[in-house]
N, C-alpha and C positions, 0 to 999 in steps of 0.2 A: 502579437504573440503572447500566449498565456504561460506563466511560469507555474509548473506543477511540482510539488515535492511529495515523494512517496517514501515512507519509512517502514523498515522491517526490523524485527528483533534479531533475525537470523539471516544467513546468506541467501536462503531460497524463499523467504516469506513473500516478498514482493512478486517474484517470478511465478509462484504457484497461485498467489491470491489475486493479483490485479494487473499482471503484466499485459494481458490482452487489452485492457482498457487504456493503459499507457501507450501501447503500440499504436492504437488508433489516434491518440492525441498527437503523438510524434509525427505520424503520417499527415495529420492535419496542419503541421507546422508549429506546434507548440513545443516548449522546452520542458524536459523532464529531468529532475535530479533525484537520485536514490541515496538515502542514508541508511546504512546498516549498522545496528547497534552492538553486534558481537560477530565473532567469526565461527560460531557453532562449535566452540571448544568442547562442549560436553557430549557432542554427538558420537554415536557408535561408529558411523561410517565416515571416512575421510578426515584428513588433518585440517587444522585451521587454515594452513597455507593453501591447501588444495581447494578448500571451500571458498576462500577469498578469490582464488584464480577462476573458479567456476562462475562466481558472481560477476566478475569483471568481464568475462567472455559473454555472459548473458546480457549484460548492460550494453556491450559493444554491438551485439546482434540487434538489440532493441533500438539503439541510437540514443541511449540515455547516458548522462553522467552518473558516476557513482563515487561515494566516499564512505569509508569505514570509520566509525567512532567507537571508542571503548566506553561502554556504559556499565562496566562491572563484569562482563563476560556472560556466556551462555548459562542460563538458569540462575543468574544473579541480577537481572534487570529489575529495578524497583522505581516506582514513581515517588522518589524522595524530593524534598525541597531543592536540594542541590542539583539533582538531575533535571528538574523542571526548569530551573533558571538556565542551566546549560543548554537545554533544547530550545528554550525561548531565545537565547542568544543566536543559535543557529538559524532560527526562523527570521529573526531581525536581519541577519546577514544575507540570507538567501532571498528574502522578500517574496515568497510564493503567493500566488492568488488562490491556489487550491492545494490542500494537504490531504493525503491519503494515509491512514494508519490502521494497524490491526484492530479487529473488533475488540471492544472492551468487555464482551461476554466471556466468561471463563470457558476454556476449552482444553484441548489435550496438552497444552504447554503453558505453564504460568507466565512465561515471558511475553506471550502474545497480548494478553489482557493488560499486563503491566505496561508494556510499550504503548498500547492504545491510550491508556489513562494518562501516561506521561506526556504524550503528544497533545492530547486534548487540553490538559492544564497549561502546557507551555504555550499553546496558541493563544490562550487567554492572557497569560502574563506578557506576551510579546506586545500587546496593544496598550499596556499600562505605562503612562509617562512618568509616574512617580517612583519607579523602582530604581534605586541607585545602583543596584547590582548589574543592571542591564545597560547602564550608560557607558560610553557616549553613543552607542548605536541608536539610530532613530527608531521610534515606535513603528510597529507594523501590524495592521489588522488584515488578516486573511479574509477572503470572500466566502469560502466554503471549506468545511472539514467533513470528510467522508471516512467511514470505516469499512474495511473489507474482511471477509472471512478467508481463512487459509485452506483448511481441509474440512471445515464443518459445513456440510451440505443439507443437514436436516434441521428444520426450525422455521422461524418466521420468514416470509418472503422479504427480500430486500426492498428498500424504499425506492431505489432507482435501479432499473434493469437495462443493460446496454447490449445491443446486438453486436456480437464479436465474430460472427460467422466468417467475415471476410479476412480476419487475421488469425483464425484458428490454427492454420498451418505454421505460421511464424511463432505463435505462442507455444505450440508444442516443441518446436526447435529450441526455443529459449529455455523451456523446462528441461529439455534433454541435456543442456549444458551442465546440469547438476547430477552428473553420473554417479557421484559418491552416494547420493540419496536415492535416486531412481533405480539403482541396481539392487537395492535392498527391498523396496516395496514398490508396487505398481502405482506410484503417485500420479503418473500421467493419465492412466485410465480413470483413476478416481476423480481427477480434476475435470477431465473431458466429459465424463458421465454426469457430473454435477452440472457442468455448463450446458450439456444437452438437455437435461431435465428442466433447468431454468429457462432454456430457450423455448421449450414447449409452451411456457406460460405466456409468451409474447409472439408465438407463431414463427420462430426462426430456428435455425439449426443449433446455434450455440449462443449463449448469453452469459454475461457476468453481472453481478449485483453489488451495490453499495448501500450502506446504511447512513442516513443523515444524522449529523449532530444537532443541527438547527434547521428550521424550515427553509426550504429553497425558494428564494424570491424570484418571481417572473413578472414581466410587465403585462402580458396577455395570456389568457388560458390557451389561446391557439398555439403558443410556443411549445406546449406539451400535448398537442392534439394527438400525436401518435400513441401516447400512453392510454388513451381512452378507447382504443379499438377493442372490439370483442373478437377474440380468436377462437 
């Protein structure tokens, strides 16, 4: 069983950005933990309490564990030294093999890129044995760090594209848990349209993408033979 950690700056980031990928992993038998770094306190729609409740229901529907951490609040997340060490301590405690974080490219909300950079740097710190601030937790080196887009569908194609057609219905239900947000804007149509367009690039109905932080190591090129198909 693989331990996967997915981190979002706000209560709905993971659900909109990479929940379909996580649902597939849970279905496969892998364990998923969600860390949310704020409760969307600055949002126009919904109270922090309601948004936390929506995320907990979404996690339950996915079959994932969820935990909320206070990293300064909505619109105040920063990749400070203190926050990097704090996140590194979480990584050492949870010991994930794979970590998913928001893209570090600047987009519509500054918290997204800040959270991505924070997680990237924390993953590095978690593996260093000489950091007194992280003792006595044992060092931990993750296997892979991936970045996901949240509502940004125009730009470079992702490095890894996953067929999510078989879980699209569950993914939509998970996104609908966030009624405080989806009642204001048609985020679900936006996400499904982006997934449909990305799916066309690999010849499937819906797809989700991830960006790599480091090269992905494989033993044989045949392990990724599907990606070489011409559609």
